[in-house]
N, C-alpha and C positions, 0 to 999 in steps of 0.2 A: 523769063516765062518758063513753067514747069510744064513737062510732058503730061499729057492727059493719061490717066490709067486705062489700058484698053479692057473692055468688057467681053464678055462671052459672045462670040460671033454666033449668027444665024446658022452656022454649020455645025456649031456644038449646042447651041439652045434647043433647036428641034430634038435631036437625037436625046438630050437631057429630059426634055419633056416627055417624050416617048418611053425612055427607061423608067422615068418616075410612074407614068401611067401603068405600064406592064407590072412593074413591081408593087405598085400600090393597090392594083385590082385584084391581082392572082390570088389563089387561097395560100393562107400563111397564118399562124398562130392570131394575129391581131384580127384579121377579118373573120377567121373562126369564130372567136371569143365576140367580137361585135354582133355577128348574127346571131349566136345564140343568146347574147343579152337583149337585142331585139325582139326576139321570141318571147323572152322570158318576163321582160319588163316594160317592152314598149320603147318607142323613139325617143320621147321627150325623157326618160328616165335614163337613156343610153348617150345622151348629148355629152354629158361630162367625161364619159370613157372616150367617145370618139375625139374630143378635142384634146383630152390627155394624150391619146396617139399621136395626133397631128402635131401639136406644139413639141412634144417629147422626141418625136422624132426629127423635127427641124432642128431643136437644139442640140441634138445628138450630131448631126451632121456639121453644125458650127464647131463645137468642142472636138470633135475627132478629127476634123479638118484641120481647127487650129493648133494641134500639137498633142491632143490626150493619146492619140496612136503611137507617138513616140514613147509615152510612159509604159504601154503594155509592151512595146518592143524592147525596152531596157528591164522590164521586170514580168517575163513572161508566165511566171506562176500567177501573177494578179488575173491576168487574161485566162488562164487556164480555170482557176477557181471561179472567175465571172462565168464561163462557159459551162462548166457541170453545175454548178450552182443553179443556173438558169434553166437547165434541163430538168434538173429535180423539181424546180418550182413550177414548170410547165407540165410535168406530170401530175403534179398537185392540182393545178387548175383543170386538168383534163378530168380529174375524179370529181371535182365541184360541178363543171358542166354535166358530165355523166348523171349526177345525183340531183340535178336542178329540178327534173320533173317532180320530185318528191317535196319540194319546197313552196309552200304558197306565198303569194306576194305579202301577206299581212305577217308572215313568220319572221322570227328574229334573224334568221340567216339570209333572208330574202333581199339581197342589197345588190345593186349592180358595181362596177369597179367606179371608184372616184377619179377624178382629174389627176391627182397626184399619183394614185396607184398606176393609172394607165401610162402617166408620164413615166415614171421609174420602171415600169415594166420594159419599156424599149431598150434599156440597157442590158437586158438578159434575154432578149429575143433574137435569135439567130439569124433570121430573115433580114431583121432591121440593121444587124451588123453587115450583113452581105450587101445591102442596098447601100448603106453609109460608105463602105470602103469602095464600092462601084463607082459611085459618085465622085469622092475625092480623087481616087486614081486616074479615072477615066474622062471625066468631062470638065474639070477645073484647070486650065493651062497655068503652067508656072508664072508667066507673067501677069503681074496684078493680082496675085492668087487671092490675097483675103478680100479684096472687093469682089473678085469673081465668086469667093465662097459664100459671101453675102447673097449675089444674084442667085447661085445655084440653090442655096437654102430656101429662098423665097420662090422660087419656081417649083421645087419639090414639095414646099408647104401647099402652095397654091393647087397644084395637081393632087396631092394625098388626099385632102380634105372630102372633095365630092366622091373621089374612088372608094374610100373607106365607108363613106357614107351610103354607097350603095349595098353595101353587105348590112347595115343596120336596116335599111329600108326593106332588103329581102327578109331578114328575121321578122319585123314589124308585119310585113304582108302575110307571112305564114301564120303569125298570131291570130291575124282576123280568120283565117279558114280553118287552122287546126285547133279544135275544142277540146277533143278527147284526150285525157292525160296520157293514156299509151302511146297515142301518135306523138305527142309533146316529148315523152320520155324516150322515143325512138329517134326523134330528132337530134336530141341532146346526147345521145350515145353515139349517134353517127359523127356529130361534130366533135366530141371527146376523142373517138377514134382517129379522126382527121389529125386532130392536134398531137396526138402521140405518134402518128405516121411522120408528121413534118419535123420529127426529131431524128430522122434517120441518119443525117449526115454526122450528127454528134454521135450516133450509135457507131456508126461506120469507123470514125476517128477513134473512138475508144476502142474498139477490136483491134484496129492497127496496133496501138500502143501496148495493149495487153499480148497481142500476139508477138 
């Protein structure tokens, strides 16, 4: 007879779910962009963006936990390029959000994130990396690691989806009450500013290296 693979115990499963909830529902690049998309495009058109975040993040946990982190450890330049390239792309997204109030939904540029764009974005999202590393290093025991990695990925995916959905709902609710273009523009500028502020850990890291 073979020994059964020990799965995550309740003492780890509860804290993991709580960590995923707090990390998923607090402000960050994903949630800021989802709220802005909900306001500018509505809930239905933002669903592919929301699902891309959820499934892309879950896939990221699996791949990083399964060993992709070791690749970055052996080739640190690759991670550095990904980190700073991602920061530059986030600044570009902040600019797009800030100017979204000037774009009509019928216009050529008025398009929400697609599923694939949102899924790919997770790999350059600093907050997603913090969450993934936190899950892999803190909540997955070495015994039966890969089976527990699957369980942890499932838990995080289940908790993450309604958490980010709150932000889409928030943006959509504002869509119903904010009708004046100036108010929408102010909201988008605020979201863009918050997105830029969310990059402060990378800015501090860059300042340390330049210093």
